[in-house]
C-alpha positions as CSV (number, residue, x, y, z in Angstrom):
1,M,12.8,29.6,116.0
2,K,17.3,29.9,114.4
3,R,19.3,29.4,117.6
4,H,22.4,31.3,117.8
5,P,25.4,28.8,118.8
6,W,27.5,31.1,121.5
7,F,30.8,29.1,120.6
8,T,31.3,30.5,117.6
9,I,34.4,31.9,116.6
10,R,35.0,35.7,115.4
11,K,31.1,35.9,115.6
12,E,28.9,38.7,118.1
13,L,26.6,36.9,120.5
14,T,22.7,38.5,120.6
15,P,22.2,41.0,123.6
16,R,20.4,38.6,125.2
17,Q,23.5,36.0,125.2
18,G,25.8,39.1,125.8
19,A,22.7,40.4,129.1
20,I,23.7,36.9,129.5
21,L,27.0,36.4,129.9
22,W,27.5,39.7,131.7
23,L,26.0,39.0,134.9
24,G,26.8,35.1,134.6
25,S,30.7,36.8,134.9
26,F,29.7,38.7,138.7
27,L,27.4,35.2,139.6
28,V,29.1,33.1,139.1
29,P,32.1,34.2,141.9
30,L,29.1,34.6,143.8
31,V,27.8,31.4,143.6
32,L,31.1,29.9,144.8
33,W,31.5,31.8,147.6
34,C,28.5,31.1,149.1
35,A,28.8,27.4,148.7
36,V,31.7,27.7,150.0
37,S,30.5,30.1,153.4
38,Y,26.5,27.8,153.5
39,V,27.3,24.3,151.6
40,P,27.5,22.3,154.7
41,F,31.1,20.2,154.8
42,R,32.3,21.9,151.8
43,W,35.1,24.2,153.4
44,H,34.9,24.0,157.5
45,S,37.8,23.7,158.8
46,Q,36.8,26.0,161.5
47,V,34.2,25.7,164.7
48,V,32.8,28.9,166.5
49,V,31.9,28.5,170.4
50,T,28.4,28.4,171.3
51,E,28.2,26.9,174.3
52,V,31.3,26.1,176.7
53,G,30.4,23.0,178.2
54,S,33.0,21.8,180.2
55,V,36.3,23.2,178.6
56,D,37.4,25.6,180.9
57,W,39.5,27.2,177.5
58,F,37.0,28.1,175.8
59,T,35.0,31.2,175.0
60,V,32.0,32.1,173.5
61,G,32.6,33.3,170.3
62,M,35.8,31.7,169.9
63,R,36.7,29.9,166.6
64,V,38.3,26.4,167.5
65,D,40.3,24.3,165.0
66,K,37.2,21.7,163.8
67,P,40.3,18.6,165.0
68,V,40.6,20.0,168.5
69,F,37.2,21.0,168.6
70,V,35.8,17.3,167.8
71,E,38.6,15.8,170.7
72,E,37.9,18.3,173.3
73,A,34.1,17.4,173.3
74,R,35.4,13.2,172.5
75,L,36.8,13.8,176.4
76,A,34.0,15.6,177.6
77,A,32.1,12.9,176.2
78,A,34.1,10.0,178.0
79,E,34.6,11.5,181.3
80,K,30.5,12.5,181.9
81,R,30.8,15.5,181.5
82,A,29.1,19.2,180.2
83,L,29.7,19.1,176.3
84,P,30.6,21.7,174.6
85,R,28.7,23.1,171.1
86,G,29.5,25.5,168.2
87,T,29.0,25.9,164.6
88,L,30.6,25.3,161.3
89,A,32.6,28.1,160.1
90,N,35.4,29.2,157.5
91,P,38.2,30.9,158.9
92,V,38.4,34.8,159.4
93,Y,39.5,35.5,156.7
94,L,37.0,33.7,154.8
95,P,33.4,35.6,155.7
96,A,30.6,34.4,154.7
97,P,28.6,36.7,152.1
98,H,26.0,38.0,154.7
99,D,28.8,39.1,157.1
100,V,30.3,40.8,154.0
101,A,27.2,42.5,153.4
102,K,26.2,43.6,157.0
103,A,29.9,44.9,157.1
104,M,29.6,47.1,154.3
105,Y,26.7,48.9,156.1
106,T,27.9,49.1,159.2
107,A,31.2,51.0,158.2
108,F,29.5,53.9,156.7
109,A,27.0,53.6,160.0
110,R,29.1,52.6,163.2
111,P,32.1,55.4,164.2
112,P,35.5,53.3,163.8
113,E,36.5,51.2,166.8
114,L,39.1,53.8,167.8
115,T,38.4,57.5,168.0
116,T,41.4,58.7,166.3
117,D,40.0,56.8,163.7
118,N,38.6,57.6,159.8
119,W,34.9,56.8,158.8
120,L,35.0,54.7,156.1
121,H,33.6,57.4,153.4
122,Q,36.5,59.8,155.1
123,T,39.0,57.4,154.0
124,L,37.6,56.9,150.8
125,W,37.0,60.8,150.2
126,R,41.0,61.8,151.0
127,S,42.0,58.2,148.6
128,L,39.7,59.8,146.0
129,K,41.8,63.4,146.2
130,V,44.7,61.2,145.8
131,I,43.5,60.2,142.9
132,F,41.9,63.1,141.1
133,W,45.5,65.1,141.8
134,G,47.9,61.9,140.6
135,F,45.9,61.4,137.5
136,V,44.9,65.2,136.3
137,L,48.6,66.2,136.9
138,S,49.9,63.2,135.0
139,S,47.5,63.9,132.0
140,L,48.6,68.3,131.7
141,I,52.2,66.8,131.1
142,G,51.6,63.3,129.9
143,V,48.7,64.1,127.4
144,P,50.5,66.6,125.5
145,L,54.0,65.4,125.4
146,G,52.6,61.9,124.1
147,I,50.7,63.6,121.3
148,L,53.3,65.5,120.6
149,C,55.7,62.4,120.3
150,G,52.8,60.4,118.4
151,T,52.8,63.6,115.9
152,V,56.8,64.8,115.5
153,P,59.9,62.4,115.7
154,F,61.8,65.2,117.4
155,F,59.7,64.9,120.2
156,S,60.0,61.2,120.0
157,K,63.6,60.2,119.4
158,L,64.2,63.3,122.1
159,S,61.8,62.1,125.2
160,E,60.2,58.4,124.1
161,P,63.6,56.7,125.1
162,F,64.1,58.4,128.8
163,V,60.8,57.4,128.9
164,E,60.8,53.4,128.3
165,F,63.4,53.5,130.2
166,F,61.8,55.4,133.4
167,R,58.7,53.0,132.9
168,Y,60.1,49.7,134.4
169,L,60.9,51.8,137.6
170,P,58.6,50.9,140.1
171,A,56.7,53.0,141.5
172,P,56.8,51.9,144.6
173,A,60.7,52.4,145.4
174,F,60.5,56.1,145.6
175,G,57.7,56.3,148.6
176,P,60.9,56.4,150.8
177,L,62.4,59.0,148.8
178,M,58.4,61.0,148.3
179,V,58.2,60.4,152.1
180,A,61.5,62.1,153.3
181,I,61.0,65.0,150.2
182,W,57.1,65.9,150.6
183,G,56.2,64.1,154.5
184,I,53.6,62.0,155.3
185,D,50.9,64.2,154.3
186,Q,48.8,63.8,151.0
187,A,51.7,64.9,148.7
188,P,53.7,61.6,148.2
189,K,50.9,59.5,147.2
190,V,50.4,62.1,144.8
191,A,53.9,62.2,143.4
192,I,53.6,58.3,143.6
193,V,50.4,58.1,141.3
194,F,51.9,60.6,138.9
195,I,54.8,57.8,138.7
196,G,52.8,55.8,138.5
197,T,50.3,56.9,135.3
198,F,52.2,58.9,133.9
199,F,55.2,57.4,131.9
200,Q,52.6,54.6,130.6
201,Q,50.9,57.5,129.5
202,V,53.0,58.9,127.3
203,L,54.0,55.3,124.7
204,V,50.3,54.6,125.1
205,I,49.0,57.9,123.4
206,A,51.9,57.9,121.3
207,N,50.9,55.5,120.6
208,T,47.2,55.5,119.7
209,T,48.6,59.0,117.5
210,R,50.8,57.4,115.4
211,K,47.4,55.3,114.4
212,L,45.7,58.3,112.8
213,D,45.1,57.7,109.4
214,M,48.2,59.5,107.0
215,S,45.7,60.4,104.6
216,L,44.5,62.8,106.5
217,L,47.2,64.2,107.1
218,E,48.7,64.7,103.3
219,A,45.3,65.8,102.9
220,A,45.1,69.0,105.6
221,Q,49.1,69.6,103.8
222,T,47.5,69.9,100.7
223,L,45.2,72.1,101.7
224,G,47.6,74.4,103.1
225,A,47.9,73.3,106.4
226,R,50.8,74.0,109.2
227,N,52.1,72.1,111.3
228,R,49.9,74.0,114.7
229,Q,46.4,73.6,112.2
230,L,47.8,69.6,112.0
231,V,48.0,69.8,115.3
232,F,45.0,71.2,116.5
233,K,43.0,70.7,113.3
234,V,43.4,67.7,112.3
235,V,45.8,64.9,115.2
236,I,43.1,66.1,117.9
237,P,40.1,65.9,116.4
238,G,41.4,62.5,115.2
239,I,42.6,60.9,118.0
240,V,40.3,62.3,120.7
241,V,37.9,59.1,121.0
242,D,40.4,56.9,121.1
243,L,42.5,59.1,123.6
244,Y,39.3,59.3,126.0
245,T,39.2,55.1,126.0
246,D,42.8,55.6,126.5
247,M,42.5,57.2,129.8
248,R,39.6,55.9,130.6
249,I,42.0,52.9,131.2
250,L,44.6,54.5,132.7
251,L,42.4,55.6,135.5
252,G,42.3,51.7,136.2
253,W,46.3,52.2,136.5
254,A,46.3,55.3,139.0
255,W,43.7,53.2,141.5
256,T,46.4,50.3,141.7
257,Y,49.2,53.1,142.9
258,L,46.8,54.4,145.3
259,V,46.9,51.5,147.2
260,I,50.7,50.6,146.6
261,A,51.3,54.4,147.2
262,E,48.8,54.3,150.8
263,V,51.3,51.8,152.4
264,F,54.1,54.9,153.1
265,G,53.8,57.1,155.8
266,T,50.0,57.4,156.4
267,T,48.1,57.6,158.8
268,T,44.2,58.1,156.5
269,G,43.3,56.1,153.1
270,I,41.2,53.4,151.8
271,T,44.7,51.2,152.6
272,F,44.9,52.4,156.2
273,F,41.3,51.4,156.3
274,L,42.6,48.2,155.2
275,T,45.2,47.6,156.7
276,Q,43.9,48.5,160.3
277,Q,40.9,46.2,159.7
278,Q,43.1,43.3,159.3
279,R,44.9,43.9,162.4
280,Y,41.2,43.5,164.4
281,Q,40.9,40.4,162.7
282,H,37.2,42.3,161.1
283,F,38.2,40.4,158.0
284,A,34.1,41.0,156.9
285,N,35.2,45.0,156.7
286,V,38.3,44.2,154.2
287,Y,36.2,42.6,152.0
288,A,33.7,45.2,152.2
289,G,36.1,48.3,151.7
290,I,37.6,46.0,148.6
291,I,34.3,46.1,146.8
292,T,34.1,49.4,148.0
293,I,36.9,49.8,145.7
294,G,35.7,47.6,143.2
295,I,32.1,49.6,142.8
296,I,33.5,52.9,142.8
297,G,35.9,52.0,140.2
298,L,33.2,50.5,138.3
299,S,30.7,53.2,138.3
300,S,33.2,55.8,137.6
301,D,33.9,53.8,134.8
302,M,30.6,53.6,133.7
303,L,29.7,57.6,134.3
304,L,32.9,58.0,131.9
305,A,31.1,55.8,129.0
306,F,28.5,58.0,129.8
307,I,29.8,60.5,129.6
308,A,31.8,59.9,126.3
309,R,27.5,58.5,124.9
310,R,27.1,62.5,124.6
311,I,30.5,64.2,124.1
312,F,30.9,61.8,121.3
313,P,27.2,61.6,119.3
314,W,29.2,61.1,115.9
315,Q,30.0,57.4,117.7
316,P,28.1,54.2,117.3
317,Q,25.4,55.1,120.0
318,S,25.2,52.2,123.1
319,K,23.0,51.7,126.0
320,S,25.2,51.6,128.9
321,A,26.2,47.7,130.5
322,L,23.8,47.6,132.9
323,G,21.0,49.4,130.0
324,K,21.8,46.5,127.9
325,V,21.6,43.4,130.1
326,F,18.0,44.8,131.5
327,G,17.1,45.9,128.6
328,A,18.1,42.2,126.8
329,L,16.4,40.2,129.6
330,L,13.3,41.6,129.0
331,P,10.8,39.7,126.9
332,E,10.7,40.1,122.7
333,R,7.2,41.1,123.3
334,L,8.5,44.4,125.8
335,R,11.1,45.1,124.0
336,R,9.5,45.3,121.0
337,R,9.0,48.5,119.6
338,P,5.7,49.6,118.5
339,A,5.3,50.0,114.8
340,P,5.0,53.6,113.5
341,I,1.2,54.8,112.8
342,T,1.0,55.3,109.4
343,A,-2.5,56.9,107.4
344,P,-4.6,54.7,105.3
345,P,-3.9,54.4,101.7
346,S,-7.1,56.7,101.3
347,L,-6.1,59.1,103.6
348,A,-2.5,59.4,102.5
349,A,-3.9,60.2,98.4
């Protein structure tokens, strides 16, 4: 069997190799995290006290730097007092994977420590609504304007210079102003997400529109198409697939600006949840919240890819990322499709 090289320049890998690398992109960081957390003497700079012994300032569950614990144990042994006992541990800001997995469950199943705080699913729902409205509002204006800028030079020269200038202004700089105008509810968060995505959206979509093959426009003009018909019958159908891909990428930017938006004058949202857990030094919950954001983002992108395969059937069909992985990792005899049943020549005649 001919071996397929892994490091060939500009040559596609086999589906099986791609699936292995897809899994490896997640497994390698997880293995390194497990090595740091579980392999002895890797990076256990602290000791969790399990028995205080004769050290009066120790408490059970207390984290102590390893040199301090060793010195207290040495003094207790020299003075023939009860020895303290403990287990090696990483610093509190790097919990072990099993602690994070447990926190991901308890964050949804256990009520918050303060009755005034929200559950994790409530904070996520509020953040999702901010993402939805901020991105939808920016798209309602940004998509048509981007298409016009990429199609009609008048709109491009009139709006793109200002858009180019404004996109360099950091969206967080408008946070205090948005809070002063809209208060501390959801409106300023939506406004910051809008500002962060709208101006980038106009430029990206305008650039995508300019990539449309000019021969299509020339052919339509030859057939007598007018400006309105060119836009709705040629330009939009010609860029709709690339436009959809751009929107998927821009949605990821909206998540980035969400975390920034929720810093200003807010007591709800996933960022507030992460901040509260950091104050309690529940870093396992912090990691759980961050990973949950990643899972939601990846799941939404996979859902959008699935929808794309349904609404753009003329494009080359491909399986989802997970479908490719599991399909490619199956043994060859299971992945091979059965040969079609044909009639014998005598019957076919």
